[in-house]
Rosetta silent file (secondary structure, phi, psi, omega in degrees, C-alpha in Angstrom):
SEQUENCE: MSEKRVLEILRSCDALLEGHFRYTSGRHGKQYFEKIRIVREPRFVDELGRMMAVTMDDIRNEIDLVCAPAYGAVVFGFATALHMGKSFAFLQRDSKTAMTLRAGFRDLVRGSRVLLVEDVCTTGGSIVESIEALRAAGADVVQVGLIVDRTGGNLELEVPYRSLLTVEAVSWNEEECPLCMDEVPITVPGSSGKG
SCORE:     score description
SCORE:     0.000 S_00000001
   1 L     0.000  104.339 -174.747  113.571  225.487  186.856 S_00000001
   2 L  -106.625  127.006  172.968  117.249  225.351  186.978 S_00000001
   3 H   -59.250  -32.438  178.794  119.518  226.127  184.075 S_00000001
   4 H   -58.760  -42.120 -179.529  121.931  223.841  185.896 S_00000001
   5 H   -66.054  -39.761  178.291  119.509  220.923  185.459 S_00000001
   6 H   -61.345  -45.029  177.136  119.118  221.619  181.714 S_00000001
   7 H   -61.140  -39.672  177.291  122.910  221.574  181.356 S_00000001
   8 H   -60.036  -43.109  179.032  123.046  218.312  183.319 S_00000001
   9 H   -62.908  -47.776 -179.607  120.544  216.762  180.901 S_00000001
  10 H   -59.226  -44.919 -178.205  122.478  217.990  177.862 S_00000001
  11 H   -69.478  -38.214 -178.250  125.780  216.703  179.224 S_00000001
  12 H   -67.268  -23.879  177.923  124.383  213.350  180.342 S_00000001
  13 L   -95.364    1.385 -172.218  123.151  212.726  176.771 S_00000001
  14 L    55.869   40.645 -177.264  126.383  213.992  175.177 S_00000001
  15 L   -95.235   -8.448  178.687  124.199  216.592  173.481 S_00000001
  16 E  -104.076  105.317 -173.784  126.546  219.553  174.060 S_00000001
  17 E  -106.444  148.821  176.251  129.283  219.303  171.412 S_00000001
  18 E  -118.352  141.984 -179.908  132.440  221.348  170.881 S_00000001
  19 E   160.025 -138.312  178.285  134.169  221.796  167.507 S_00000001
  20 E  -130.313  113.713 -172.107  133.504  223.691  164.251 S_00000001
  21 E  -127.610  146.601  168.410  129.890  223.626  163.113 S_00000001
  22 E  -104.278  120.603 -178.254  127.688  225.130  160.410 S_00000001
  23 L   -83.404  168.658  177.257  124.275  225.867  161.876 S_00000001
  24 L   -54.776  -34.186 -179.643  120.926  225.778  160.090 S_00000001
  25 L   -68.721  -15.092 -175.513  121.156  229.570  159.832 S_00000001
  26 L    97.576  -14.500  178.813  124.381  229.199  157.790 S_00000001
  27 L   -75.513  161.733  179.729  126.488  230.747  160.546 S_00000001
  28 E  -112.446  151.498  178.079  129.505  228.949  162.016 S_00000001
  29 E  -162.214  175.852 -176.363  130.334  228.371  165.673 S_00000001
  30 E   -93.203  -20.386 -175.872  132.222  226.304  168.247 S_00000001
  31 E  -117.102  144.067  175.385  129.257  224.811  170.116 S_00000001
  32 E  -140.288  137.291  176.386  126.414  222.654  168.906 S_00000001
  33 E   -99.986  107.527 -177.576  123.450  221.250  170.774 S_00000001
  34 L   -84.903   86.139 -173.071  122.751  217.811  169.295 S_00000001
  35 H   -59.760  -32.778 -176.752  119.053  217.655  170.111 S_00000001
  36 H   -60.099  -27.012  178.925  118.581  214.177  168.672 S_00000001
  37 H   -71.562  -26.802  174.214  120.648  212.789  171.531 S_00000001
  38 H   -76.209  -42.073 -177.648  118.097  214.151  173.992 S_00000001
  39 H   -58.922  -30.319  178.753  115.207  212.812  171.908 S_00000001
  40 L   -67.177  -12.902 -178.438  116.677  209.313  172.244 S_00000001
  41 L  -116.865   86.879 -175.896  115.993  209.598  175.985 S_00000001
  42 H   -52.743  -32.424 -179.356  112.200  210.011  176.438 S_00000001
  43 H   -63.845  -33.149  179.291  112.546  210.646  180.171 S_00000001
  44 H   -77.060  -36.843  174.752  114.600  213.775  179.436 S_00000001
  45 H   -60.158  -45.646  178.956  112.174  214.987  176.754 S_00000001
  46 H   -60.766  -43.988 -179.232  109.381  214.519  179.286 S_00000001
  47 H   -64.266  -43.250  178.628  111.335  216.369  181.970 S_00000001
  48 H   -65.786  -38.133  175.829  112.116  219.297  179.660 S_00000001
  49 H   -62.470  -41.536  177.267  108.458  219.431  178.577 S_00000001
  50 H   -64.361  -42.796  178.526  107.391  219.524  182.222 S_00000001
  51 H   -60.873  -41.696  178.628  109.939  222.258  182.949 S_00000001
  52 H   -64.735  -42.683  179.213  108.610  224.310  180.022 S_00000001
  53 H   -60.223  -42.877  178.633  105.014  223.824  181.197 S_00000001
  54 H   -64.526  -40.518  178.749  105.948  225.006  184.700 S_00000001
  55 H   -60.373  -30.769 -177.766  107.793  227.995  183.219 S_00000001
  56 L   -98.240    7.979 -173.426  104.567  228.947  181.389 S_00000001
  57 H   -55.800  -36.838 -177.742  102.229  228.230  184.303 S_00000001
  58 H   -69.167  -16.294  178.295  101.349  231.901  184.853 S_00000001
  59 H  -115.604   12.893 -178.872  100.006  232.181  181.272 S_00000001
  60 H   -49.869  -42.863 -177.565   98.424  228.699  181.081 S_00000001
  61 H   -75.165  -11.591  177.100   94.922  230.190  180.819 S_00000001
  62 H   -90.524   -4.534 -175.237   96.018  232.462  177.966 S_00000001
  63 L  -109.892  131.878  173.620   97.077  229.465  175.844 S_00000001
  64 L  -100.016  -27.789 -166.103   94.742  227.259  173.794 S_00000001
  65 E  -152.648  144.440  171.978   97.343  225.296  171.896 S_00000001
  66 E  -107.729  137.089 -179.768  101.034  224.413  171.854 S_00000001
  67 E  -134.125  151.229  179.398  102.762  224.319  168.476 S_00000001
  68 E  -146.724  148.767  175.469  106.329  223.462  167.407 S_00000001
  69 E   -80.830  141.678  176.614  108.279  223.412  164.145 S_00000001
  70 L   -76.566  151.795    2.647  109.361  220.035  162.752 S_00000001
  71 L  -104.803  -36.139 -171.413  111.394  218.131  163.212 S_00000001
  72 L   -57.590  -38.176 -173.624  113.593  218.721  166.228 S_00000001
  73 L   -86.133   -9.554 -174.219  111.173  220.687  168.376 S_00000001
  74 H   -57.123  -47.534 -176.909  108.119  218.476  167.825 S_00000001
  75 H   -66.656  -35.029  178.732  108.792  216.135  170.757 S_00000001
  76 H   -69.989  -40.607  176.413  109.527  219.031  173.120 S_00000001
  77 H   -63.730  -43.023  178.979  106.373  220.855  172.031 S_00000001
  78 H   -61.275  -46.483  179.698  104.334  217.683  172.412 S_00000001
  79 H   -62.505  -37.816  177.290  105.726  217.049  175.912 S_00000001
  80 H   -64.385  -47.142  179.051  104.969  220.653  176.872 S_00000001
  81 H   -58.687  -42.797  179.805  101.393  220.375  175.567 S_00000001
  82 H   -59.137  -46.577 -178.204  100.935  217.129  177.481 S_00000001
  83 H   -74.550  -20.732  176.809  102.072  218.709  180.760 S_00000001
  84 H   -90.902  -11.130 -176.655   99.963  221.839  180.145 S_00000001
  85 L    70.840   34.485 -177.082   96.867  219.812  179.228 S_00000001
  86 L  -115.819  161.578  173.551   96.664  221.586  175.854 S_00000001
  87 E   -71.285  164.020 -176.653   96.168  220.478  172.251 S_00000001
  88 E  -135.407  143.622  174.077   99.206  220.208  169.994 S_00000001
  89 E  -143.160  160.930  175.773  100.010  220.977  166.355 S_00000001
  90 E  -136.084  156.786  177.093  103.222  221.215  164.379 S_00000001
  91 E  -104.266  156.335  173.046  104.660  223.142  161.464 S_00000001
  92 E  -150.749  165.558  179.527  106.967  221.779  158.786 S_00000001
  93 E   -82.354  138.687  177.606  108.760  222.975  155.702 S_00000001
  94 L   -85.847 -173.375 -176.399  107.040  222.525  152.363 S_00000001
  95 L   -64.408  -17.268  177.843  108.725  221.522  149.104 S_00000001
  96 L  -100.114   12.232 -179.806  109.913  225.123  148.666 S_00000001
  97 L    66.220   18.575  175.571  111.385  225.096  152.220 S_00000001
  98 L   -87.292  138.148  177.863  108.783  227.560  153.517 S_00000001
  99 E   -67.811  132.010 -177.394  107.476  226.926  157.030 S_00000001
 100 E  -147.709  159.810  178.446  103.836  225.888  156.811 S_00000001
 101 E   -93.945  132.957  177.291  101.068  224.372  158.867 S_00000001
 102 L   -62.387  143.975 -177.254   99.898  220.897  157.891 S_00000001
 103 H   -54.318  -38.656 -177.787   96.382  220.833  156.476 S_00000001
 104 H   -65.373  -11.872 -179.581   95.137  218.549  159.257 S_00000001
 105 H  -104.312   -8.165 -171.475   95.888  221.222  161.854 S_00000001
 106 H   -58.542  -45.261  179.850   94.337  224.278  160.165 S_00000001
 107 H   -65.513  -36.570  179.267   90.923  224.078  161.873 S_00000001
 108 H   -66.114  -40.069 -174.189   92.564  223.476  165.242 S_00000001
 109 H   -79.920  -36.736 -176.115   94.943  226.434  164.881 S_00000001
 110 L   -55.979  122.930  178.665   92.551  229.014  163.406 S_00000001
 111 L    82.115    1.947 -177.227   91.532  231.455  166.153 S_00000001
 112 L   -87.586  151.453  170.722   93.802  229.823  168.767 S_00000001
 113 E   -95.697  121.715 -166.100   96.148  231.495  171.199 S_00000001
 114 E  -114.670  139.758  164.624   99.432  229.663  170.741 S_00000001
 115 E  -100.419  117.806  178.032  102.548  228.876  172.732 S_00000001
 116 E   -94.865  121.186 -179.576  105.276  228.207  170.149 S_00000001
 117 E  -107.356  128.282  177.068  107.971  225.843  171.462 S_00000001
 118 E  -124.980  150.870 -177.399  111.386  225.691  169.776 S_00000001
 119 E   -80.151  -68.042 -177.462  114.356  223.581  170.799 S_00000001
 120 E  -126.302  130.395  179.887  117.513  225.627  170.096 S_00000001
 121 E  -114.402  125.308  176.454  117.601  229.212  168.843 S_00000001
 122 L  -106.886  -47.736  179.816  120.715  230.690  167.236 S_00000001
 123 L  -122.001  -19.111 -178.436  119.378  233.636  165.204 S_00000001
 124 L    91.588   -0.914 -177.580  115.588  233.333  165.577 S_00000001
 125 H   -58.125  -45.549 -179.815  114.988  232.944  161.844 S_00000001
 126 H   -67.898  -32.409  178.114  112.984  229.723  162.142 S_00000001
 127 H   -66.897  -45.662  178.613  110.960  231.188  164.997 S_00000001
 128 H   -59.690  -44.310  177.701  110.036  234.245  162.936 S_00000001
 129 H   -60.934  -40.390  179.657  109.026  231.971  160.037 S_00000001
 130 H   -65.529  -43.265  178.237  106.939  229.845  162.407 S_00000001
 131 H   -61.005  -44.732  179.507  105.186  232.904  163.870 S_00000001
 132 H   -61.799  -41.613  179.689  104.397  234.164  160.361 S_00000001
 133 H   -65.444  -39.871  178.890  103.009  230.751  159.325 S_00000001
 134 H   -68.092  -40.897  177.164  100.823  230.570  162.430 S_00000001
 135 H   -63.664  -40.086  178.377   99.522  234.092  161.909 S_00000001
 136 H   -62.873  -27.484  178.592   98.761  233.274  158.273 S_00000001
 137 L   -86.818    1.821  176.311   96.724  230.315  159.584 S_00000001
 138 L    92.683   16.676  179.839   94.705  232.660  161.826 S_00000001
 139 L   -98.629  160.248  174.149   96.462  232.058  165.148 S_00000001
 140 E  -113.145  111.987  178.744   97.702  234.519  167.745 S_00000001
 141 E   -81.445  111.598 -174.767  101.173  233.586  169.013 S_00000001
 142 E   -85.541  -36.854 -173.054  101.081  234.654  172.665 S_00000001
 143 E  -155.600  152.417  172.143  104.493  233.393  173.800 S_00000001
 144 E  -116.038  135.555  175.922  107.580  231.544  172.570 S_00000001
 145 E  -117.913  127.847 -178.544  109.285  228.942  174.738 S_00000001
 146 E  -114.825  138.238  171.375  112.867  227.884  174.011 S_00000001
 147 E   -70.901  -51.104  178.845  114.748  224.931  175.409 S_00000001
 148 E  -130.149  123.306  173.353  118.076  226.689  174.643 S_00000001
 149 E  -101.643  108.323 -178.570  118.487  230.362  173.749 S_00000001
 150 L   -85.175    0.670 -176.630  121.956  230.728  172.216 S_00000001
 151 E   -87.969    1.297 -177.928  121.595  234.516  171.825 S_00000001
 152 L    71.081   23.348 -178.899  122.438  235.277  175.446 S_00000001
 153 L    85.274   12.134 -177.231  118.949  236.700  175.979 S_00000001
 154 L  -104.166   17.565  178.772  119.289  239.110  173.047 S_00000001
 155 L   -69.032  132.085  178.884  116.709  237.543  170.750 S_00000001
 156 L  -110.121  112.548  178.849  114.411  240.146  169.235 S_00000001
 157 L  -128.360  162.778  176.462  110.900  238.907  168.491 S_00000001
 158 L   -78.676  -10.958  179.361  107.508  240.565  168.135 S_00000001
 159 L  -124.770  155.989 -179.987  106.213  238.350  170.933 S_00000001
 160 L   -68.820  155.967  176.949  107.666  237.647  174.384 S_00000001
 161 E  -141.027  158.785  175.193  109.801  234.574  174.948 S_00000001
 162 E  -136.714  151.383  177.948  111.226  232.537  177.798 S_00000001
 163 E  -133.010  152.343  176.064  113.976  229.932  177.762 S_00000001
 164 E   -79.307  -30.657  178.936  115.000  227.066  180.002 S_00000001
 165 E  -140.775  128.229  177.093  118.688  227.718  179.290 S_00000001
 166 E  -116.926  124.999  177.279  120.275  230.926  178.050 S_00000001
 167 L  -133.721  152.629  174.943  123.836  230.890  176.762 S_00000001
 168 E  -103.785  101.237 -178.455  125.848  233.334  174.739 S_00000001
 169 L  -105.554  116.961 -178.870  127.296  231.290  171.923 S_00000001
 170 L   -70.798  136.681  174.306  129.478  233.224  169.534 S_00000001
 171 E  -140.043  159.810 -175.637  128.860  232.554  165.852 S_00000001
 172 E  -134.961  155.410  166.497  130.225  234.040  162.648 S_00000001
 173 L   -65.981  151.647 -177.498  129.359  234.426  158.992 S_00000001
 174 H   -52.860  -40.918 -177.043  131.369  231.925  156.952 S_00000001
 175 H   -65.111  -25.218 -176.339  133.550  234.721  155.524 S_00000001
 176 H  -105.677    2.643 -172.295  134.515  235.894  159.036 S_00000001
 177 L   -71.748  117.416  178.835  134.849  232.502  160.734 S_00000001
 178 H   -66.432  -26.767  178.268  138.241  232.151  162.482 S_00000001
 179 H   -69.244  -37.561  174.932  137.834  228.360  162.486 S_00000001
 180 H   -65.318  -43.418 -179.658  137.561  228.375  158.680 S_00000001
 181 H   -61.928  -32.761  177.724  140.605  230.634  158.475 S_00000001
 182 L   -87.264    5.833  178.611  142.506  228.142  160.659 S_00000001
 183 L    57.061   35.354  174.026  141.260  225.333  158.365 S_00000001
 184 L   -73.909  127.171 -179.598  139.563  223.490  161.224 S_00000001
 185 L   -55.850  139.993 -176.842  137.369  220.789  159.626 S_00000001
 186 L  -101.162  146.544  174.870  133.688  221.704  159.691 S_00000001
 187 E  -115.451  137.357  175.736  130.760  219.543  160.719 S_00000001
 188 L  -115.182   88.006 -175.638  127.238  220.117  159.407 S_00000001
 189 L   -79.926  155.513  173.530  125.105  218.370  161.998 S_00000001
 190 L    53.652 -178.941  175.841  121.402  217.605  161.708 S_00000001
 191 L  -163.338  128.211  177.286  119.077  219.037  159.123 S_00000001
 192 L   -97.617   -3.365 -175.961  115.917  221.070  159.431 S_00000001
 193 L    84.243    0.778 -179.067  115.252  220.919  155.713 S_00000001
 194 L   -78.656  133.190 -179.888  115.936  224.642  155.507 S_00000001
 195 L   -17.294    0.000    0.000  117.640  225.755  152.302 S_00000001
């Protein structure tokens, strides 16, 4: 599992962007991972799912189910589940923007030991919400798997995590953003449906 290979995939899809971005968390930064550009290439989604499955091979028997939050991480979670030979479920935001488990997955998730797969993590907020939603549904989140950890390995969660690529991407609150101060035009890419 080479971080170099993950970077090659991101670059070959033009998924690693430079500029001035507002992330889902509300923070601003210079780098953005445009996941949808990877999703357009099923062979790369499959490869990343296989890489994640291999990364989790030592805990394969501790996992009953792979779960991912909608929308961006769903295909990566599905590909991981496929390569691990596990069932799959996904979370999504409800009308009040709270992360929730779809009704059709509740029986599957209740009592399961879960690997939660997320695509790109900047602050971990969506991961924490996903863990809380899974616990509320009666699941035990055993491990988190990230395609890209933007925290430089400094993510603090109640459960262990592993990532295929770890980078330290600087981000700022809007009030402290030097790009805003320099009046660099901002881009608000993608949408998770989060407030």
